[in-house]
Each structure stands twice: as structure tokens, then as C-alpha cells.
C-alpha positions in Angstrom: 0.1 -0.2 0.1 1.4 3.8 -1.1 1.0 6.0 1.8 1.6 9.5 1.6 2.3 11.4 4.3 0.6 15.1 4.0 -0.4 18.4 6.1 -3.4 19.6 4.2 -2.5 23.3 3.7 1.0 22.5 2.5 1.5 23.0 -1.4 4.4 21.3 -1.4 2.3 18.0 -0.1 -0.7 18.6 -2.4 1.4 18.4 -5.5 2.0 14.8 -5.3 -1.5 14.2 -3.8 -2.6 16.0 -7.0 -0.3 13.7 -8.8 -1.3 10.5 -7.1 -4.9 11.5 -7.9 -4.2 12.1 -11.6 -2.9 8.9 -12.1 -5.4 7.2 -10.2 -2.7 5.6 -8.4 -4.6 4.9 -4.5 -2.5 6.0 -1.5 -3.4 5.8 2.0 -3.2 9.7 2.9 -1.8 9.8 6.4 -2.0 13.9 7.8 1.5 15.2 9.5 0.2 17.1 13.2 2.6 20.3 12.0 0.9 22.7 14.1 1.8 20.0 17.0 5.7 19.8 16.0 4.9 16.0 14.7 7.3 16.5 11.6 10.7 17.2 14.4 9.8 13.7 16.3 12.1 11.3 15.8 10.3 8.8 14.5 9.3 11.4 11.7 12.9 12.8 11.4 14.0 9.2 10.2 11.8 9.2 7.2 11.7 12.9 6.3 15.6 13.8 7.9 14.9 17.4 7.2 11.6 17.6 9.1 9.2 18.2 6.1 6.3 16.7 4.3 5.2 15.3 1.5 7.1 11.8 2.2 6.0 8.8 -0.1 6.2 5.5 1.0 5.7 2.7 -1.3 6.9 -1.1 -1.7 9.2 -0.7 0.8 10.6 2.7 -0.3 10.8 6.1 1.2 11.1 9.0 -0.8 11.0 12.9 0.5 10.8 15.9 -1.5 7.7 16.6 -3.5 9.5 17.3 -6.9 11.5 14.0 -6.2 7.9 11.9 -5.4 6.2 13.6 -8.6 9.4 12.2 -10.7 9.2 8.7 -9.0 5.3 8.4 -9.4 5.9 9.1 -13.0 8.4 7.0 -13.9 6.4 4.1 -11.7 3.4 4.0 -12.8 3.3 6.4 -15.4 1.5 7.0 -18.4 4.9 8.2 -20.1 3.0 11.6 -21.4 3.9 13.2 -17.6 7.0 12.6 -18.5 8.6 11.8 -21.6 11.5 9.9 -22.5 13.1 12.2 -24.7 16.0 14.2 -23.3 14.3 17.7 -24.7 11.8 17.4 -23.2 13.2 16.1 -19.6 15.0 18.8 -19.8 12.4 21.0 -20.4 10.3 19.2 -17.0 13.8 19.8 -15.0 13.7 23.1 -15.4 10.3 23.7 -14.2 11.2 21.6 -11.3 13.8 23.8 -10.3 11.7 26.9 -10.6 8.8 25.1 -8.6 12.0 24.8 -6.1 13.0 28.0 -6.9 11.5 31.4 -8.1 7.6 29.7 -7.0 9.1 28.8 -3.2 10.6 32.1 -2.8 8.0 34.0 -4.7 4.4 32.9 -4.3 4.9 30.3 -1.9 6.9 32.5 0.6 4.3 35.0 0.5 1.5 33.1 1.7 3.7 31.3 4.2 3.2 35.3 5.7 0.0 35.5 5.5 -1.3 31.9 6.0 0.9 31.2 8.7 2.6 34.0 10.3 6.1 33.5 8.4 8.9 36.4 9.6 10.0 37.1 6.5 10.3 40.3 4.1 6.8 40.2 2.5 7.1 42.3 0.0 10.4 40.9 -1.7 8.1 37.6 -2.1 5.4 39.2 -3.6 8.3 40.9 -6.0 9.7 37.4 -6.9 6.1 36.3 -7.8 5.4 39.2 -10.4 8.6 38.6 -11.9 7.5 34.6 -12.2 4.3 35.2 -13.4 5.6 38.1 -16.1 8.0 35.2 -17.5 5.1 32.6 -17.4 2.5 34.9 -19.1 3.4 35.1 -22.5 4.6 31.4 -22.2 0.9 30.1 -21.2 -0.5 32.3 -23.6 1.0 30.8 -26.8 0.7 27.3 -25.3 -1.6 25.1 -23.4 0.8 23.6 -20.5 4.2 24.8 -19.2 6.3 22.5 -21.4 4.1 22.6 -24.4 0.3 21.3 -25.5 0.6 18.0 -23.0 0.3 18.6 -19.3 3.3 16.9 -17.4 4.7 16.8 -14.0 6.6 20.3 -14.7 2.5 21.7 -14.4 1.9 19.8 -11.0 4.7 21.4 -9.4 3.6 24.1 -10.3 0.0 24.5 -10.1 -0.9 24.7 -6.1 1.1 27.7 -4.7 0.0 29.7 -8.0 -3.4 28.6 -7.6 -3.0 30.1 -4.1 -1.1 33.1 -4.5 -4.2 35.0 -3.7 -4.2 33.7 -0.2 -0.2 35.0 -0.1 -1.8 38.7 -2.1 -0.5 38.2 -4.8 -3.5 39.0 -7.5 -3.6 36.9 -11.2 -6.3 39.1 -12.0 -3.3 40.6 -14.4 -2.4 37.4 -16.0 -5.7 35.6 -17.8 -2.8 33.0 -20.0 -2.0 31.8 -16.3 -5.5 31.4 -14.8 -6.6 30.0 -18.1 -3.6 27.7 -17.6 -4.9 26.7 -13.6 -8.3 26.4 -15.3 -7.1 23.5 -17.9 -5.4 21.6 -14.7 -8.1 21.8 -12.9 -10.3 20.3 -15.8 -8.1 17.3 -16.0 -9.8 13.8 -14.9 -9.2 13.1 -11.3 -7.8 16.7 -10.2 -8.4 17.5 -6.4 -7.8 20.7 -4.7 -6.2 22.1 -2.1 -8.4 23.6 0.9 -8.2 27.1 0.4 -7.7 29.6 3.4 -9.3 32.7 4.3 -6.1 35.2 3.9 -4.0 37.7 1.7 -7.1 38.9 -1.2 -9.0 36.7 -0.4 -10.1 37.1 3.5 
């Protein structure tokens, strides 16, 4: 049985949960009480040394890190369209996985950390990073349906959660119709599951 350790309001955890649902792979969802410090306990640190969610357990394998989980699930359970074998296609996907761990994490994800969880971060800086990211994404998504072309891949799954919830961090999506169209296309995919909304930021 596949298990996913998650925190429901984590966009990183939602990536993994969303992809499991998109590929129709059943998994037991195990909620980690992060508010209660469960992620800092020795038992959890054994499977997630950095004390983070998500963590995937599958057939004796333990895989922390949301992007690593996406790659593993795509390779093991497919279909191949999510992570094509072609080297150029994989390079394009990897570029966006790096963006997910870089500009998305330090932009819309960090902005949401401030408004939803009270993180001590420079909120204006996080919103500026998000705006710069969206200014790059908008013309790209005006010319193609998904981040790497006309078919959804794990790049889109990695990017979706925090961008969809950017308004919770005080980052408006109104100036970006192509990005909003991309989000809607992901939401229309069979098996889509949403991350719970939070009344914060622009949606407070």
C-alpha cells in the first residue's frame, strides 16, 4: 500500500496528492500534525530528515521531497506523457521543477507563508519575486497550453498548487489571464483534487 505523509495546507504535499489522483494511483493519506510539532519528532525525522512534508512510502521505498515524488511516481506508474523519455522534453520539465523549488518557493509560496502561517519573511520581496515569475510565465502560457507544450506534465503539477493559491499570499492573478487559463486547464483534468482554500491575503 502506498502511503503519503502530508499536511493539507502544504502546496508541496498537494503536488504529490494531486499527481497520485491524476494517475489514479490509490494511496493512504497520513496527516502530519505540524502545528503540534510531529514533524520534529525522531520517528518522523527517520523518514524525513529535514522534517518536511510530503513523504511517500511505496513498496518499501521511502521518498521525501515533492519533486522527487513526482518523478518517482511518473516513472513507476506512468503514463509516460507525464514525464516523457525524450531528453529534450525531460530537460524542459526539469527546468520547471527547478523553478518550483526556486522562484515559486521563494515567491508565491513564501508570500503565502507570511499571510497564512505568520512567517517572518519580507512580504514585499516575496510578492516581487512572484510578479517577476508571472511576467515570464504569462507570455509562455499565452502561446501554449501547458508549461512545456500542449500536454500536461509533472512540470505543471509542480507549479500548480502555490500559483493557484497565490492570492492567499497577497499576489493577484487578475493581470495574468493566460496563467488563469492554465490553472483552469489543470483543474479540468480527470482526477483533479483541490487544495483547501485559506481565507488570507486577497481572499481574506
